[in-house]
C-alpha positions as CSV (number, residue, x, y, z in Angstrom):
1,M,-0.2,-0.2,0.1
2,Q,3.0,2.4,0.7
3,L,4.2,1.6,-2.7
4,L,1.3,2.7,-4.3
5,F,1.0,6.0,-2.3
6,K,4.5,6.5,-3.1
7,I,4.1,7.5,-7.0
8,P,1.2,10.0,-6.5
9,K,2.9,11.9,-3.7
10,Y,6.2,12.0,-6.2
11,Q,4.0,13.3,-8.8
12,L,2.4,16.1,-6.7
13,Y,6.0,16.7,-5.2
14,L,7.1,17.5,-8.8
15,L,4.0,19.7,-9.6
16,Q,4.5,21.5,-6.0
17,L,8.3,22.3,-7.5
18,E,7.1,23.9,-10.3
19,N,4.8,26.3,-8.3
20,Y,1.7,24.7,-9.7
21,E,2.3,25.8,-13.4
22,L,0.7,22.9,-15.4
23,G,2.9,23.0,-18.8
24,R,6.3,23.1,-16.6
25,Y,5.2,20.2,-14.6
26,L,3.9,18.1,-17.5
27,K,7.4,19.4,-19.2
28,L,9.6,18.1,-15.9
29,L,7.2,14.8,-15.4
30,F,8.0,13.5,-18.7
31,K,11.7,14.3,-18.4
32,K,12.2,12.7,-15.1
33,G,9.5,9.8,-15.6
34,L,6.4,8.8,-13.8
35,W,7.8,7.4,-10.8
36,P,11.0,8.3,-8.2
37,K,14.0,6.7,-9.4
38,G,16.4,7.6,-6.4
39,A,16.4,9.1,-3.6
40,Q,14.7,12.7,-3.8
41,R,17.1,16.1,-2.3
42,K,13.6,17.3,-0.8
43,T,10.0,16.3,0.3
44,L,6.7,17.2,-0.8
45,V,5.3,19.7,1.8
46,W,2.0,19.2,2.6
47,T,0.3,22.7,2.5
48,S,-3.4,23.6,2.1
49,K,-3.1,23.2,-1.4
50,A,-1.1,20.0,-1.8
51,K,-3.8,18.2,0.9
52,A,-6.7,19.5,-1.4
53,L,-5.3,18.3,-4.7
54,M,-4.3,14.9,-3.1
55,L,-7.8,14.6,-1.8
56,M,-9.1,15.7,-5.4
57,A,-7.4,13.3,-7.4
58,V,-7.9,10.3,-4.7
59,G,-11.9,11.2,-5.4
60,L,-11.3,11.1,-9.2
61,H,-9.5,8.0,-9.0
62,L,-12.2,6.4,-6.5
63,L,-15.0,7.3,-8.8
64,I,-13.2,5.6,-11.8
65,I,-13.0,2.4,-9.7
66,I,-16.4,2.4,-8.4
67,C,-18.1,2.8,-11.9
68,L,-15.3,-0.2,-13.2
69,A,-16.4,-2.3,-10.0
70,L,-19.9,-2.3,-11.5
71,N,-18.6,-4.4,-14.0
72,S,-16.7,-6.9,-12.1
73,S,-14.2,-6.9,-9.2
74,L,-11.4,-7.7,-11.5
75,W,-11.9,-4.4,-13.1
76,F,-11.8,-3.0,-9.6
77,L,-8.3,-4.0,-8.6
78,L,-6.7,-3.5,-12.3
79,G,-8.3,0.1,-11.9
80,L,-6.8,0.4,-8.4
81,I,-3.6,-0.5,-9.7
82,V,-3.0,0.3,-13.4
83,L,-4.4,4.1,-12.9
84,I,-1.7,4.6,-10.3
85,P,1.4,5.9,-12.6
86,V,-1.2,8.3,-14.2
87,Y,-2.1,10.1,-11.2
88,F,-0.7,13.3,-12.8
89,I,-3.5,13.1,-15.0
90,F,-5.8,13.4,-11.6
91,F,-3.9,16.2,-10.4
92,S,-4.1,18.2,-13.6
93,I,-7.8,18.0,-13.6
94,A,-7.6,18.9,-10.0
95,L,-5.6,21.7,-10.6
96,L,-7.9,23.0,-13.5
97,L,-10.9,22.4,-11.1
98,L,-9.4,24.0,-8.4
99,W,-8.2,27.2,-10.0
100,P,-11.5,29.5,-9.8
101,F,-11.2,28.7,-6.1
102,D,-7.8,29.1,-5.9
103,W,-7.8,32.3,-7.3
104,L,-10.7,33.6,-5.6
105,V,-9.2,32.7,-2.5
106,K,-5.9,34.8,-3.4
107,R,-7.5,37.9,-4.6
108,V,-9.3,37.9,-1.2
109,V,-6.4,37.8,0.8
110,I,-4.8,40.3,-1.4
111,Y,-7.1,42.8,-0.8
112,R,-7.5,42.2,2.8
113,A,-4.0,43.1,2.8
114,K,-4.2,46.1,0.6
115,L,-6.9,47.4,3.0
116,K,-4.5,46.9,6.4
117,I,-1.4,48.5,4.7
118,Q,-3.5,51.4,3.3
119,K,-4.7,52.3,6.9
120,L,-1.2,52.9,8.1
121,Q,-0.3,56.4,6.6
122,N,3.1,56.6,8.6
123,L,4.2,53.5,7.2
124,K,7.6,53.7,5.2
125,V,7.5,50.9,2.2
126,I,11.3,50.0,0.8
127,G,10.7,47.5,-2.2
128,V,13.9,45.5,-3.1
129,A,14.0,43.8,-6.8
130,G,16.7,42.6,-9.2
131,S,18.4,39.3,-10.3
132,Y,20.5,38.5,-7.3
133,G,21.5,40.2,-3.8
134,K,17.9,40.8,-2.9
135,T,17.6,38.7,0.1
136,T,21.4,39.9,1.8
137,M,20.4,43.8,0.8
138,K,16.9,43.0,2.7
139,E,18.8,41.5,5.5
140,V,21.5,44.3,5.7
141,L,18.7,47.1,5.7
142,L,16.8,45.6,8.4
143,E,19.8,45.9,10.9
144,V,20.5,49.5,9.6
145,L,16.9,50.9,10.1
146,G,16.1,48.5,12.6
147,A,19.0,50.7,14.9
148,K,16.1,53.6,14.8
149,F,12.7,52.5,13.8
150,N,10.3,49.4,14.3
151,A,11.0,47.6,11.0
152,A,10.4,44.4,9.5
153,A,11.1,42.4,6.2
154,T,9.7,39.9,4.5
155,P,11.0,36.5,6.1
156,E,12.8,33.8,3.9
157,S,12.3,34.1,0.3
158,V,8.6,35.4,0.8
159,N,8.3,37.5,-2.5
160,T,5.2,36.4,-4.0
161,P,2.2,38.4,-3.9
162,V,-0.1,35.9,-1.6
163,G,3.0,35.1,0.4
164,I,3.5,39.1,0.9
165,A,-0.2,39.5,1.7
166,R,-0.5,36.8,4.4
167,W,2.8,38.4,5.8
168,I,1.0,42.1,6.0
169,L,-2.0,40.5,7.2
170,K,0.0,38.5,10.1
171,K,2.6,41.0,11.3
172,F,1.5,44.7,10.1
173,D,0.0,47.0,13.1
174,D,0.2,50.6,13.6
175,S,3.3,50.3,15.7
176,L,5.3,49.3,12.4
177,E,7.4,52.1,11.1
178,V,9.4,50.6,7.9
179,A,8.4,47.8,5.7
180,I,10.9,45.9,3.3
181,V,9.4,44.0,0.9
182,E,11.4,41.5,-1.4
183,M,10.0,41.8,-4.9
184,G,10.3,38.3,-6.6
185,E,9.8,38.2,-10.6
186,H,9.5,35.1,-13.3
187,Y,7.6,36.7,-15.6
188,S,6.9,40.3,-16.9
189,G,4.4,42.0,-14.6
190,D,5.1,39.8,-11.6
191,V,6.9,42.9,-10.0
192,E,4.0,45.7,-11.0
193,E,1.7,43.1,-9.5
194,L,3.6,43.6,-6.2
195,C,3.6,47.2,-6.1
196,R,0.1,47.2,-6.6
197,L,-0.3,45.4,-3.2
198,T,2.9,47.5,-1.3
199,Q,3.7,50.5,-3.6
200,P,7.3,51.6,-2.7
201,D,8.4,54.9,-1.0
202,I,11.7,53.7,-1.9
203,A,12.9,51.3,-4.4
204,V,16.2,49.7,-4.3
205,V,17.4,47.4,-7.8
206,T,20.4,45.3,-6.7
207,G,21.2,43.7,-10.2
208,I,20.5,42.6,-13.3
209,N,21.7,39.3,-15.0
210,E,20.7,36.3,-16.7
211,A,19.1,34.3,-13.5
212,H,15.6,34.4,-15.4
213,L,16.5,33.9,-19.0
214,E,15.0,30.3,-19.2
215,R,11.3,31.8,-18.5
216,M,11.6,35.5,-19.6
217,G,13.2,34.6,-22.9
218,T,15.6,38.0,-23.5
219,M,17.7,40.2,-21.2
220,E,15.4,42.9,-22.7
221,N,12.4,41.6,-20.6
222,V,14.2,40.9,-17.7
223,T,15.5,44.5,-17.4
224,A,11.7,46.0,-17.9
225,T,10.6,43.8,-15.3
226,I,12.8,44.5,-12.9
227,F,12.7,48.0,-13.5
228,E,8.9,47.7,-12.8
229,I,10.0,48.7,-9.1
230,V,11.2,51.9,-10.3
231,S,8.1,52.9,-13.0
232,N,6.1,52.1,-10.1
233,L,7.3,54.4,-7.0
234,K,5.5,56.7,-5.3
235,P,5.3,60.0,-6.5
236,K,8.5,61.9,-5.8
237,G,10.0,58.3,-4.7
238,L,13.6,57.7,-4.2
239,A,15.5,55.1,-6.3
240,V,18.3,53.5,-5.3
241,L,20.2,51.9,-8.0
242,N,23.5,49.3,-8.1
243,G,26.1,51.5,-9.5
244,D,28.4,48.6,-9.8
245,D,26.1,46.8,-12.3
246,D,26.4,47.9,-16.1
247,L,23.1,46.8,-17.1
248,V,21.4,49.0,-14.0
249,I,23.2,52.1,-14.9
250,G,22.6,51.8,-18.6
251,N,18.9,51.2,-18.7
252,Y,17.5,53.2,-15.4
253,K,17.1,56.6,-17.1
254,K,13.8,54.8,-19.3
255,F,12.0,54.0,-16.3
256,V,12.3,57.1,-14.0
257,W,9.5,59.2,-13.9
258,P,10.8,63.1,-13.7
259,D,9.5,63.6,-10.4
260,H,11.5,60.6,-9.0
261,R,14.7,61.1,-7.2
262,V,17.8,58.7,-8.4
263,E,21.2,57.6,-6.0
264,K,23.4,55.1,-6.7
265,F,25.3,53.0,-4.5
266,Q,28.6,51.6,-4.9
267,I,31.7,50.0,-3.8
268,S,33.9,53.0,-4.3
269,N,32.4,55.2,-1.9
270,F,34.4,53.2,0.5
271,K,38.1,54.9,0.7
272,F,39.9,51.9,2.3
273,Q,38.8,48.1,1.7
274,K,40.6,45.2,3.7
275,F,39.4,41.5,4.1
276,N,40.8,40.0,6.9
277,T,40.7,36.4,6.5
278,E,41.3,34.9,9.8
279,A,38.6,37.4,11.6
280,L,36.2,37.0,8.6
281,Y,35.3,40.9,8.2
282,W,35.8,43.7,6.1
283,E,37.7,47.1,7.3
284,C,36.4,50.1,5.5
285,E,36.4,53.6,5.5
286,H,33.2,55.6,4.5
287,K,33.1,58.8,3.4
288,D,30.0,59.4,5.7
289,L,30.7,57.5,8.4
290,G,34.2,57.1,8.8
291,S,35.8,53.5,9.9
292,I,33.5,50.6,10.1
293,K,33.5,46.6,10.0
294,I,31.1,44.5,8.0
295,H,30.9,40.9,9.0
296,L,30.1,39.5,5.9
297,L,32.7,37.9,3.1
298,G,31.4,39.3,-0.1
299,E,32.6,42.5,-1.6
300,Y,29.5,43.5,-2.9
301,A,28.2,43.6,1.0
302,L,30.3,47.0,0.9
303,A,27.7,48.2,-1.9
304,D,24.6,47.0,0.2
305,V,25.7,48.6,2.9
306,D,26.4,52.3,1.2
307,C,22.8,51.7,0.0
308,A,21.2,51.3,3.5
309,I,23.7,54.2,4.4
310,K,21.9,56.6,1.7
311,I,18.4,54.9,3.0
312,A,19.1,55.6,6.2
313,L,20.1,59.3,5.8
314,E,17.2,59.6,3.7
315,L,15.0,58.4,6.7
316,G,16.6,60.7,9.3
317,V,18.6,58.0,10.7
318,S,21.8,59.3,12.8
319,N,25.2,58.3,12.2
320,E,25.9,56.4,15.3
321,E,22.5,54.5,15.0
322,I,23.9,53.5,11.2
323,K,27.2,52.4,12.6
324,Q,25.4,50.2,15.3
325,G,22.9,48.7,13.0
326,I,25.8,47.9,10.2
327,E,27.5,46.5,13.6
328,K,24.8,43.7,14.0
329,I,24.6,42.7,10.0
330,K,25.5,39.1,10.3
331,P,26.0,36.3,6.8
332,V,22.8,35.2,5.6
333,E,22.0,31.5,5.7
334,H,23.1,29.6,2.4
335,R,24.4,33.2,1.0
336,L,28.3,33.0,1.3
337,Q,27.7,31.7,4.9
338,P,31.0,30.9,7.0
339,I,31.2,28.0,8.9
340,K,34.1,26.7,10.7
341,S,34.4,22.9,10.9
342,A,37.2,20.5,12.4
343,G,40.4,20.4,11.5
344,N,40.4,24.2,11.0
345,I,38.8,23.7,7.8
346,L,36.6,26.7,6.7
347,V,33.2,25.5,5.3
348,I,31.5,28.5,2.8
349,D,27.9,27.9,2.3
350,D,26.5,30.0,-1.0
351,S,24.0,26.9,-1.8
352,Y,20.9,29.4,-2.1
353,N,20.0,29.4,-5.8
354,S,22.7,31.1,-7.7
355,S,23.5,33.5,-10.6
356,P,26.3,34.5,-12.8
357,A,27.1,37.5,-10.6
358,A,26.9,35.4,-7.3
359,A,29.3,32.7,-8.7
360,K,31.6,35.3,-9.8
361,E,31.8,37.0,-6.1
362,A,31.9,33.0,-4.6
363,M,35.2,32.8,-6.6
364,A,36.7,35.9,-5.5
365,V,35.9,35.1,-2.1
366,L,37.7,32.0,-2.3
367,A,40.5,33.3,-3.9
368,R,41.6,35.6,-1.2
369,F,42.5,33.0,1.2
370,K,46.1,32.8,-0.3
371,N,47.7,30.1,1.7
372,R,44.9,27.6,1.9
373,R,43.9,24.7,-0.4
374,K,40.9,26.3,-1.9
375,L,38.2,23.8,-3.1
376,Y,34.8,24.3,-5.1
377,I,31.8,22.4,-5.4
378,T,29.2,22.6,-7.9
379,P,26.6,21.4,-9.7
380,G,26.0,24.8,-12.1
381,M,23.1,27.0,-12.4
382,V,19.4,26.9,-13.6
383,E,17.4,28.8,-15.7
384,M,20.0,30.2,-17.7
385,G,18.2,29.4,-21.2
386,K,20.5,30.0,-24.1
387,A,23.2,31.6,-22.2
388,A,23.6,28.3,-20.2
389,K,26.8,27.2,-22.3
390,E,28.4,30.6,-22.8
391,T,27.9,31.3,-18.9
392,H,29.2,27.8,-17.4
393,L,32.4,28.0,-19.9
394,K,33.2,31.6,-18.3
395,I,33.1,30.1,-14.8
396,G,35.3,27.0,-15.7
397,Q,38.0,29.9,-17.1
398,E,37.5,32.0,-13.7
399,L,37.9,28.9,-11.7
400,A,41.4,27.7,-13.5
401,E,42.6,31.0,-11.7
402,V,41.0,30.7,-8.6
403,A,40.6,26.7,-7.3
404,D,42.9,23.7,-6.3
405,V,40.5,21.5,-6.8
406,V,36.7,21.6,-8.5
407,I,34.3,19.0,-7.6
408,L,31.4,18.9,-10.3
409,I,28.0,17.1,-10.0
410,K,26.8,15.4,-13.5
411,N,24.3,17.4,-15.3
412,S,23.3,18.9,-18.8
413,V,25.5,22.1,-17.7
414,T,28.9,21.3,-15.7
415,P,30.5,19.5,-18.7
416,F,31.1,23.1,-19.9
417,V,32.5,24.4,-16.7
418,E,35.1,21.6,-17.1
419,E,35.5,22.4,-20.4
420,G,36.1,26.0,-19.3
421,I,38.8,25.0,-17.1
422,R,40.6,23.0,-19.7
423,S,40.1,25.5,-22.1
424,E,43.3,27.7,-23.7
425,G,41.6,30.8,-22.6
426,A,41.5,30.1,-19.1
427,G,44.0,31.2,-16.6
428,L,46.7,29.9,-14.7
429,R,47.1,29.8,-10.6
430,V,50.3,31.1,-9.3
431,E,51.4,27.7,-9.1
432,G,50.9,27.6,-13.1
433,E,48.7,24.0,-12.9
434,K,45.2,23.7,-13.9
435,P,42.7,22.9,-10.7
436,K,42.0,19.0,-10.5
437,V,38.4,18.4,-11.4
438,I,36.4,15.7,-9.7
439,W,33.3,14.3,-10.6
440,F,30.4,12.9,-9.0
441,E,26.9,11.3,-9.8
442,T,25.1,13.1,-7.2
443,A,25.4,16.1,-4.6
444,G,24.9,13.4,-2.0
445,E,27.7,11.1,-3.3
446,A,30.2,14.1,-3.5
447,H,29.4,15.4,0.2
448,Q,29.8,11.5,1.3
449,A,32.9,11.8,-0.1
450,L,34.2,14.9,0.9
451,K,35.6,13.2,4.2
452,D,38.5,11.8,2.1
453,I,39.2,14.8,-0.3
454,L,39.3,17.4,2.5
455,R,42.5,17.7,4.4
456,P,43.3,20.4,7.5
457,N,43.2,24.2,7.1
458,D,41.1,23.8,3.6
459,V,38.7,26.2,2.6
460,I,35.7,24.4,0.5
461,L,32.9,26.7,-0.9
462,F,29.6,24.8,-1.6
463,Q,28.2,27.3,-4.9
464,N,24.3,26.7,-5.5
465,D,22.1,23.5,-5.2
466,W,19.9,21.9,-7.4
467,G,16.0,21.2,-6.8
468,D,14.9,17.9,-7.8
469,Q,13.1,19.7,-11.0
470,Y,16.4,20.4,-12.3
471,V,18.6,17.2,-11.4
């Protein structure tokens, strides 16, 4: 009986991974097969929607076998077993039947959240959009602004209309002064819809790259979608843009309204920058605050802090309060998160969904540990669309100059990483040798083997982690 339930549960899990998008689900299902062929990296989360779909699918199945049972008990048994592998049909039907009710419930939740936020006249909303760096930016802003205000930020990776609406209904009250809202994007119009719910007083654009190119098709679509946060600013709102990102600086004028103000945050606003590889922090000199320490690994963190300083000054936070907030900043989980392990091994966990900018920053972090053996483990990146080969070749070429050992997980893109490492265009490390490349079939096998690969004083960086829909 457990075996009979395993296949439907697996098929529903794949539907959940694709965020209940029917077209992508069916494509994924026929790519991976109708039943599980090994261990899954995660498990089905029994949300209300998942439970409803399973109950409806089971109901459809029972209806069919009851009809068959009217003819003979043999047909009943055949229907019970034979229909198990095609449960995806029941899930698809259930999803379509559930859609009107699901749509209505979502609209009601969003409408209630809009009414609630409209009553909070003194609330300042800061929206954060971009292809990369949203979560770290959000956490930096929360610490700095939280030194003066009662501030809240969307939790974890909550960045959809319904998720944000539920957060508003649960957390917002009259005492809240600043709300920092991460705005996710998969398709054109996504950010604009979020702005209709939480129209920003201040919009932050963290950067633009190919992270969602597979879904959006062109970089023009990606750029326009992210800049929906600027086009939908409140009148006389402030846009704070990544001045180190060429696509941001090259396109922002097309989306800014005449009454909007624009500020640019940049690493270069720090006069002095030194990374302490033992204490794991940046020592900096900022033009407005003087000497500060930033307890994050990536150099991009300097720009994030510069952004937070500009917004804090805009909102009337004192220099002393800003410095207090900066002192409280800590690495975000799975985003260049340092973990000290036995044998003085430093693990850098950068396993959250990656992008080309994140991979480049991760390699820059690894390169700073000059006197330690450096290992880099990755399954590559997803949703790169037509840019997948070129992006991974470039990563391989850059890894050739940084890593001593590169551990790759077999899939559709990692061969390009090795090709980049071996290519004539790749540079060489100081030792003048190419990195050693080690292959594994799965991430699980790679992690198991690390006990035999790692040595005392090593630095190993885990870059990205593929969900089951990409493996």
